[in-house]
Every structure is written in structure tokens, then in C-alpha cells.
PAVO-176907 format. One record per residue (C-alpha): x, y, z. Coordinates in pm, whole numbers, plus 50000, padded with zeros to 5 digits. Layout:
XYZ
...
END
This chain:
307305235041693
303525242041691
302045261641975
299765242342201
296915251842425
298985261342732
296205274442953
293365254342814
290195239642948
291885213943174
295035226043340
294185247843639
290655234343668
289415218343995
288185187143816
286945157444027
288925125644032
288565104943713
289015073643922
286525083344189
283635064344037
285555031944014
286665035144376
283305043344528
281445016144328
284104990244404
285044983244050
288624995744102
290714964244136
293594967344382
296484943244369
295054917644609
291774917244421
293184897544130
292404859744138
294084840243868
292814805143814
294134780544059
295024806844318
296614795144647
297014816244957
300224822445155
300714834845509
303994845245666
305094832046007
307124859246175
309634860046453
308574868146807
312224875546911
314354904546776
317744888046768
319064852746742
318184822746526
315314798846469
316194764446614
312984745546532
309874747946317
307264720746334
306964717745954
305404683545980
302524695846184
301854723745943
302054701045640
299664676545803
296894703245798
294464691545529
294424725045346
298174731445347
300024727645015
303574735745115
305774752645372
308754773745278
311644775645523
315354781745471
315704744745405
313684745245078
313364782344984
313734787044606
317334797044516
317904832944431
320324845344161
321554873544383
321994876244758
319124897444906
321804912845132
323844925944832
323934964044828
324594970944455
322765004144452
321895029844725
318225019044730
318754980944740
317624975845099
318614942145245
315774918145249
314894888045467
313934861045219
314434828445417
318054823845313
319194813545662
317854808146012
319064841446152
316704866446314
317464903346294
314284919646425
310904911646568
308254903746302
310894892046054
309524865045822
310824830645926
308584808145716
305684809745464
302774785745459
300874780445134
297374765845135
294164762744945
292504788845162
293614818445368
292224802145676
294184769945623
297344789745562
296794809545885
296214778046085
299294761645927
301464790646025
300264788346380
301174750846387
304834758146311
305424767146682
308864781146632
311614778646894
314634801846907
318094806847040
317724843147131
320294869547208
320224901547413
318594929947224
319054967347204
316284990247066
316855022147257
318095054247081
321795058247144
322135026347344
324605010647106
327675023946943
327145058546802
328785066046472
328805091346188
327115075645875
328505079945528
325315095945394
321825104245510
318395100545347
318645095644975
322385100844961
322685135845105
325785147845285
325925136745648
327205170945766
326865203945599
327085239845697
328555274445639
330265300345857
331865297246200
329455283546456
331635291046750
332065327046639
328385329746565
327505317246914
330015341047074
328545370246887
325045362146999
323355383247266
320745355647331
321265318347317
319145287847363
319865251147355
317105224547361
316735187447273
313665173347103
312765136547074
310465123146803
309045088146824
309315059646575
306415059146334
305435027646138
304005025845787
300305016545799
298725025045471
295105014545436
296204988945179
298834965345330
301704951445126
300644922044907
301474902344601
299524880044358
302234861944160
302004838343864
304934822243687
304904808943332
308284792643295
310764820843354
308184847343293
306504864243594
303254883443619
302904902243950
300034922144090
301464942144375
301134977044529
304194997344426
305075033144379
307635024744114
306764997343868
310044997843677
312224999343993
310314968444119
310864950743783
314614958043797
314964945044154
313074913344079
315044906843765
318274906943970
316944885544247
315464858744021
318094860843738
315674867143458
315474895143198
313444925543292
311284920642986
310114887743134
308544906043427
305174922343410
304164943043713
300594956243743
299294981643994
296355001143857
295305013744204
297375019044513
295845022744857
298615045244997
302345042244978
304025071845151
307485057145081
307025022145206
306035009844861
308715029044678
310884997844687
309634962144681
309714945845029
310344910545162
306704900645203
305944908944842
308934888444721
308114859244946
304734856644766
306664853544436
308894826644580
305884807944708
304334808144355
307604795544217
307834767144466
304274753544413
303944761344040
300644779344069
299454814944141
299864826044502
298484855544692
300194868045007
298904897745204
300604910345521
298474911345832
298204944746005
300514935046289
303124923446027
303414959245899
305474966146213
308954955846104
309354941945749
308104971645544
309895001545699
309245029745934
310385064946033
313125061046293
313045078246626
315265109046654
316905130346925
317645165046789
319705191246969
319215227546851
321545255346955
320455289746839
322215322646890
320725356546795
321155393646843
318595412247051
316615421446741
316135384146662
318755380646384
320245345646395
323995345646428
324215307346458
321975276846400
323435243746504
321225213346438
322545178946548
320445147246490
320975113146653
318795086046508
318505047946479
319095023746205
318974985946193
321914964046292
322224949545943
321484977845697
321615015945676
318995042145631
319435074745825
316565098345889
317865131645760
316255154646012
318835182045992
318485186545614
315725212445658
318055236145840
320195238245536
317715257945334
315075273345561
316305302645766
319175327245713
321815326545982
325395339946014
326605303946063
324805270746012
325925235646112
323885204046048
325315171146166
324045135546198
324925105446406
323375071146418
323235040746646
322305004846553
319414985946703
317654952846663
314854967146450
313734964046094
315514989145865
313965024245866
312905037645526
311435068045357
308255080045516
306255109745387
308595139745410
311585119745540
313805142345746
311775173645694
308785160545897
310815151046201
313265179546157
310655207046122
308955200746454
312295205846628
313365236546435
310005253346459
309805246746834
313275259646891
312645291846697
309575298446910
311645292447219
314095318547094
311245342847016
310065339647378
313515348147508
313635378947288
310025389147350
309245386746977
306225375346798
306845341246639
305905355246295
308215384046335
311235363646421
310675342746106
310395372945891
313635387846037
315425355745939
313835351745597
316265335645357
316435356045035
318845330144894
319445294045001
321515299045321
324385274545272
324695272944901
323795309344843
321935299744526
318955320644439
315565303744473
313935294844143
310835310944301
309785317744658
306535332644780
306945324045145
306325360345255
302995359145083
302245326045252
302925341145596
300755371845517
297775354645365
297745327545631
298055352645914
295215373445774
292885344245731
293715329846072
293535362846260
297075360346393
297335397746469
295115393146776
297235366146933
298455376347279
302195372447324
302135353747660
300685319147715
297465309747899
295775342047796
292875326947600
290005304147700
286845293747526
283285294147668
283825259847823
286995270448009
289385252547783
292775268547729
293235280847376
296585284547200
297765295546860
300975284546693
302855289446371
305165267146171
307005272245841
306505246345571
309025236645305
309955207845084
312325203944789
310915206244439
312665178344275
312275157743957
313315122643864
313325106043518
310285093043338
308825085642996
305425087742834
303865080342500
301095101642341
298905090442052
296525111841844
293895090441678
291765095741370
288545095141569
289565127341748
290725111442071
294075110242240
295865082742431
298395089242703
300465059642832
303055059643112
303945035843390
303245062443648
301375054243962
298425069644149
298655063944523
295965089544607
297605121144478
295385122244167
297695110243880
294625094843707
293255130643672
296185154543649
298045134743384
294895134343178
294655171943227
298175177443115
297725154142821
294465170742717
295935205842704
299135193042542
297215175742266
294675203842235
291695181342315
288915181942573
289685160142865
286785137142787
288505128042464
291625115742653
292235079642738
294905074443010
296765042243079
298985040843390
299995014743649
301454988843421
305174981443368
304574972943002
304055010442950
306955035742924
308795040343247
306935066843443
309465069743722
308765069644096
305645083444261
307555096144560
309565125444695
306835149244575
308225144144221
305495123244056
303455149743875
306605170043779
308345139443637
305525120843464
303625152343384
306635167143202
307025134443012
303375135442916
303645171342807
306745164142592
305095134242441
302005154442350
304325180842202
305895154241984
302555140241872
301305174441767
304535181441588
304265148941393
300685157141299
301645192341197
304465178740979
301845159640783
299595189740736
302115216740648
303675194640382
300345185040228
299275207239936
295675198139996
295745211340351
294805247240437
297915246340653
300245239140370
303435259140383
302835272940737
305725253440893
305465237341230
306185269941411
303245286041237
300585261741361
298575261341680
296605232441831
293285235242017
289815219042031
290985189641816
292105212041527
295305226341390
295135262741275
297545287241111
298815312441359
298745340541101
295185331640988
293235311141249
290305307541004
292505283840802
292305251841008
291305215540996
290625187341232
293145161541347
290995134541180
290985151740845
294765154940848
295215118240934
292635105740681
294295124040397
297635109940497
296205074740512
297005071140885
294895060441177
297135077341427
300435094741506
302425090341821
305465103242001
307455096442316
308505122542569
311005124442851
310555139643189
313705149343378
315215179743543
317475205043375
320955199143534
321995235043462
318955250043627
319255225643926
322855236743973
321995273743943
318835275844149
317545263044480
314155247144419
311635244444698
307975247544773
307145268645079
304235275645315
303025286445656
300755267145881
298755284146165
297295260846429
294725265046705
294485239946994
292225236947294
293565220047609
291665208347913
293515225548201
292745196748444
293065165748224
295635177447974
293565165047681
294515183047361
292415189347058
293525207046736
290445228246650
291645248046353
294425246646092
295105272645823
297865265245577
299065288545297
301305272245041
303185283544732
304005254044497
304385268244152
301805260843884
298745242844014
297385216643771
294245208843973
293375230744277
290865205344409
293445177044428
296225200344557
294025210644849
293345173944911
297075167644931
297605196545167
294835184145391
296295149145400
299735162745489
298295186145763
296395156445915
299615136545921
301145166746099
298435163146362
299395126546389
303075133746428
302485161046692
299935143746907
299335106846824
301835083646651
304275066046877
305575030546841
306385015947181
309164989347177
309714964847465
313344969847561
313604933147677
312224915647368
312494942847099
308884937946997
306554965746912
304044965147198
301344984947017
301544968846677
297914972246576
295565001246491
293764999246823
296885009747021
299105025746757
297155058446756
296525078146440
293925106046398
290325095446341
287555118146222
287025133046564
290675143846575
290615161746241
290115199446282
288515225546062
291075230745787
291685255745517
294385254445250
295225286945073
296855283444731
299295312444704
300015322044342
303545315044231
305205312243891
308425293743854
310145295443511
313085273743618
311865243543811
310585225143502
308795234043174
305415231943341
306405251643651
305215223343879
306335218044233
305275187644434
302665190544710
302445156044860
304735161545161
304965198545231
301735198345440
303395178445720
306335202245750
305235232145952
302035215746084
303535195446369
305665224546477
302725248146468
300745224746689
303615220646937
303885258246951
300165262246998
300195237147290
302835258947458
300815290547394
297735274247550
299475259747857
302855276347906
304405241447909
307005233447646
306905196647569
309985184947378
309135148447359
306995143147051
304165132847023
302745155047297
300575133147511
298645143247820
301035125348052
303955145647910
302035177447932
300845172048294
304135155948406
END
């Protein structure tokens, strides 16, 4: 196999986003921007009760509106080939697609109105005036029957541990027990869920925001009973996904059903308030931590129990305890989960599912233990540093967490932190506090494919149905492809976001770049090998007889390894062979042997500074320093952007996001962006992200670890600990709001 340009002009460079110009000029077309000829508009009518059935819809009034084309109800909904409640794979979440009159949660779709204009569809939906036969609801955590689920998260074991917890607690010289609540958080990406659907017989073209084009295609093929090859899903640009667009949702499918019913293209876009229910959320949790330690701070026992909510009709369990399985060393570890059902939409994956909610509890508890032992928070973390994964005892494929602690502490100035709270004030009299949180996230891979083409004009084409939801795939895949093909990046054309391309896998779980990037790299390797095969077997080539292993590729040329002066351009090789191009496909998937042998995680440390008004309890995060080790960095500029985004979400988790459900009706009382608080510019602190060097020979051929989610983990806990350090008040109900701080 010819050697390629492994550390060339593209990989490792802080290149700006290739898609940036299209986005800032408005030429980037998001899913809802497509307007096929004859487009109609659809609007969902949603339930105002959380449990019961719809007894009446004034369909006649809606149909009498001059702009209304049709109304879909359970009476006339297009037939489906498969029940939307069928659970034939772990990620086939049950969907509400107007198959009956039942209501399972507030904001559930109960009808769809199709009209010539958006305004007419909106007015038609209002005219439906639904009536209900409602039942008593339960939305509180633990209010219903509590049971042990079969699995948690993406199929992980419900309970897992090692050692004897009772013996570990008995051997402890210091013990703490504390319970931490985290609030429900609802998906609210800048781009809401939408679909622009067009049928041509039994062939469907769909423009929709999705993190997984091929997964969406497979789900739709099953529901509508048509071959996957009859479905074309397009999503060139995605305005945020964070897990909610990993699997196609009911509103998107209802738009497809509307197009089928009326026989013309239909656009359906969820309203902002309709995001609260049908498209998933992070469930509320109640986590009980029991820690035991010797007087020097060595953990003898770590017991992490999570109680969370799921819907009454489906299962997804927020895996908050999963973080405790691989973060700190302890003599004994137990992680258990329980769940209760509620009249809510089904929870789903949300950025760092489990690790985000779990880390704020674990990091807070560890600081509480450090206080009991009169230890610095950094010191207690170092004393319980896991040299191998605690439960499995597998070695880490790489781990530079010590360096993260050290570099972050030095940059932040941690050494001057006073041990006791309420010791620092700024010039305005505000209380100042400093906190620390450890960050970690698994370094996983899924399966993906790519195709690479070398063309006679000296350009390369990379094709994969990967998705860019903001992480920078438009840029980093081109960088990987450029170096793999031995070409400058300005000679690379990249095509993504289209299901007619090779399956790029899922942009989720911090696996996107590792999966699709490895596929691109392998495809490029295959294309160069095919080109080299032509040259080394051509007597007219200066490379004749070198063999594939004796050829290198760089700057658009192949050269002999033993005599670099003997080279020729890609175009010359192809021209002499009478070809316009060569191409190859590549796979991206993890190595099962390596995954079984090694524990694979990215790590980091986040240091936070907060300022608190001593009279009003108002909290501001004023400084965040995060130091992260995540294997090989393809683009430092985009990696820092991902870290910043994750850290800002950590601010939101710690201080802002909190869905409030009415216990009487089950409705979300703050289902809008005016009252569902997320950080705005004034809430975003000065931030710094340190990229700690780390080389991982085992995680995948490129040595890549994902960075999209790790920034949340550690940040929320660091902020909670900083609030305690500023005020001396430990708030265990997250988010930390001024009423909880002063109360």
C-alpha cells in the first residue's frame, strides 16, 4: 500500500469553516428552505391535555376555511405498513401518527391541517376546537410505580459495579450521602424539526433535518412499506441536532403523510412551543451518592443510584450512573438505576446523555467529601485517579487526564484558591468562588462508508452521507480527504448530506468524525492504491516496478520512496491509462479486538469562576478554563468551538434550563424561549479551551476521539462547586437558581 501524506497541509490546521460563507450569506439551504412546485403548508394541532382521548374535532369548520386543502385526523390518516408503536429495534421509538384518538402527553399531535398558506393552515388548526375525555395525570418524579428497567441509555446494563459496597462503606473512616436533583431539559435547537415531502408514486423525496440520513430512510421504508431505494433524504445543512434529530420524529413523518394524502408537496415545521413533547427531552433525575473514604481521601466505596422518568408508553432511561463506572478508582463501585412512568413525551438522547446529568452529581459529591476531609478538590481527584477503567480493569487506550488537571490549574491560577468558602470578593463586593469538575466521555465509533475519487484534472471528490450539525464535518472531512489523497484542500470537492451517497453513519454520540473520517481515510487509501497500481505496472511510468508499497502520494503526485525525484502527477498516470478517474470505497468502523481490550475515553478538567450577589443571590459565571485531551486533533479551531459550545451548555445545565410541568394538567408551563431559560450572550463567560496533546494508537486508525459532548461533563459540576465556594451554600437541586440559593 502506498504511503500517504499523514501529517500534511490540512490535518491539524485551524482552517475556517468551508460552509461558513454559505451560512453567513444565506445561500445555505436548510431543509425548510426547499420549495417544490405546488407546495402546500401543514400545521399540527396538538393536545392540551396529557392523558385521555380526543372526543371531538370540528373538522367541518376547519375545512370551510377558504385556504384549507385537507385535514388529517385518525378517521382519514393514510394507512401505514407498520404500526408506529412496534419496537422492532432498540431505537425505534414509538410515534404518535394519528392512528387512534388516544392522548399520551401534552402537545401530542392530534390532527394536521393542510392549506395553501402557512397562515391558512394555522387558522384552520385553531378552528378544530378539540374536546377531550381526560384522565388524571402523573408527571412527578417517582410518583408512579418505580421499577428497574431492562437497559439504560443506548442499551447499557442497568446495574453494574465491582467489589463489596457494604464492606467498602464499613472500612471507610469518612462517609457522606447526598441526593441531587436535575431538571428536565427540552430539545430546542435553533432549527426546529421540519419536513418538505414530495411523492412520485411510491417514491419519496424528503428534505428534513436529520443526524442520520440512512437511519431515517430505513425507518420510513418500514412505516410506508416501500423499498429503501425509493426514498431520497436530503439534509445539506442542519441547524443543531444534539440527539433529537438522530431518529426521525412524529412531526416529520406527519408532513410526509400529509403530502401522501393531498398528492402534492407539503411543508410542515414545528412551532417553538411544539418542541416541548413530540421531539424528545432529557428526563429529570434524582441521584443519590454514597461515598466512603479513608482519612487520606482514598475512596473505599462509591454508590451511585439514579431514579429518573420515562413515558407511560415507551422506554428511554437517562443513564446518569454510567459515568461512575469509568471515572474514579474506588475499592467498591455500585451503579444502579430505577425509573417511574409519567404522562410525558418519551425522553431521548440529549447531548452527553447520562454523563451530563450524572457528572454534576458526582462532581458535587466528591467536593462534599473533600470538605469533610479538609482536602483540596484537585487533590482528592488526583488521589482517586483511575489508572485503569475501575470496573472492567481494562487499560485505557490513552489517558492524559493528569496533564489536563495540571495545565488547567496553572492557567486558571488554582493554587491560590482558599480552602474555605466566602473568602474572596471582587471590587464591587460580589462573592467570588472557584470550582473544579472532571470531564469525560466515551470515544466510540459506529459504522460508515465513503467513496473517494481521483480525477484527471488533479482534483479529488469525497462522498459520504455524513451530516454536519455544526461540528464542522464540511471542513474536517475535506481535511482528512485532502491529506489521504495527497492533494491541497482547495482541490477537494466534498459531498455530504444526501442519502444517495454512501452511508455515513450517525452524527451523534461524539462518533461522527471518527466514523465518517475513518471511512474517508480508507476510501482515499483505496483510491491512491488503485492509481499506484496503474503506475507501477506501466512501463512508460517512472514508477514502473516500484510496487504499491514503494510509492508515496503528496501534492498531487506519486513518487518512488527510494528515489523521490522519480515521480509523476495523478493526471499523467490517468491520461496514459486512458482513464478520467479512479475511485474506491472505504469503511469506518471500530476494531472489536481493540474495543474489547482497551477502555476508550476522552478526558478533561474544567475550572470555573462565579460571582454571586450576597444580597440578591444572582449568580454569574465569569470565567471558564477547560483543558481536554481527545486524541488526534484534525482542526484545532473547530475543536475549540465544540468545547466552547459544550461548556456553555454546562452553564445552562447548572444555572438556567428547567422545564416546569403543571402537576394538574401535565403541560409544560414554560414552553417557549421567553420562559424556558437558556444562556444568552450576557451569560456567557470568558472561556479558554486548552488542547492537551494526546496520541492514541488504539482508538481508531486516525487516533480521533469525539469532542462534541465532553465539554458539558465537568462544567456543570465545576459551576456548582464554585457556587458553594463563593457562598458556603450547597445547592443540590439543579439548576441553581437564586431562590434555591437564598432559601
